[in-house]
C-alpha positions in Angstrom: 12.8 -38.2 -95.1 9.5 -36.7 -94.1 6.2 -38.2 -95.3 3.3 -36.1 -96.3 1.6 -34.5 -93.3 4.4 -35.4 -90.9 5.4 -32.8 -88.4 9.2 -32.3 -88.3 11.0 -31.6 -85.0 12.6 -28.2 -85.0 15.4 -27.0 -82.6 16.3 -23.5 -81.5 19.4 -21.8 -82.5 20.6 -21.8 -78.8 20.2 -25.5 -78.6 22.1 -26.1 -81.8 24.9 -23.9 -80.6 25.0 -25.7 -77.2 25.2 -29.0 -79.1 28.1 -27.7 -81.2 29.9 -26.4 -78.1 29.5 -29.8 -76.4 30.8 -31.6 -79.5 33.8 -29.3 -79.6 34.5 -30.1 -75.9 34.7 -33.8 -76.9 31.3 -35.3 -76.1 29.9 -37.9 -78.5 26.9 -37.4 -80.7 25.0 -39.9 -78.7 25.8 -38.3 -75.3 24.8 -34.8 -76.7 21.5 -36.0 -78.2 20.6 -37.9 -75.0 21.4 -34.9 -72.8 19.6 -32.3 -75.0 16.7 -34.5 -76.0 17.6 -34.6 -79.7 15.8 -37.5 -81.3 18.1 -38.0 -84.3 21.7 -38.7 -83.2 23.0 -37.8 -86.7 21.4 -34.4 -86.4 24.4 -33.2 -84.3 26.8 -34.4 -87.1 24.8 -32.4 -89.7 24.8 -29.3 -87.5 28.6 -29.7 -87.0 29.2 -29.9 -90.7 27.1 -26.8 -91.4 28.8 -24.9 -88.5 32.3 -25.7 -89.9 31.3 -24.6 -93.3 29.2 -21.5 -92.6 29.6 -20.7 -88.9 26.5 -19.8 -86.9 24.7 -18.8 -90.1 24.7 -22.4 -91.2 22.6 -23.3 -88.2 19.8 -20.9 -89.0 16.5 -22.3 -90.2 16.3 -20.8 -93.7 13.1 -22.5 -94.8 10.7 -20.0 -96.3 13.2 -17.2 -96.6 13.9 -15.5 -99.8 17.4 -15.8 -101.3 18.0 -12.0 -101.2 17.4 -12.0 -97.5 19.7 -14.9 -96.9 22.5 -13.3 -98.7 22.0 -10.0 -96.9 22.0 -11.7 -93.6 25.2 -13.6 -94.5 26.9 -10.5 -95.7 25.9 -8.6 -92.5 27.2 -11.4 -90.3 30.4 -11.5 -92.2 30.9 -7.8 -91.8 30.1 -8.0 -88.1 32.7 -10.8 -87.6 35.3 -8.8 -89.5 34.5 -5.7 -87.4 34.9 -7.7 -84.2 38.2 -9.2 -85.4 39.5 -5.7 -86.4 38.5 -4.3 -82.9 40.5 -7.1 -81.2 43.5 -6.5 -83.5 43.3 -2.8 -82.7 43.3 -3.5 -79.0 46.4 -5.8 -79.3 48.2 -3.2 -81.4 47.4 -0.4 -78.9 48.7 -2.6 -76.1 51.9 -3.3 -78.0 52.5 0.4 -78.7 52.0 1.3 -75.1 54.5 -1.4 -74.0 57.2 0.0 -76.3 
């Protein structure tokens, strides 16, 4: 827990995603934190839990953001993921139709 006046270390979205990828590839929290310079070894565990629950949105720093904006961002990201999935499905269906 932070004390009054203490500066908290922040990490970029790219670094968090890189840590998640390394964890999914089988590296330990300690190895990841040492390689990426993350001071708190348990930070990777927290990011992993948020990633599993909310996807990339869970890794965003939402401090100081209004709830309305958070929900709009989440909805937009959900729709974007759905569109990407539908495009992939459409490509597969088109390939199957062309084969028959």
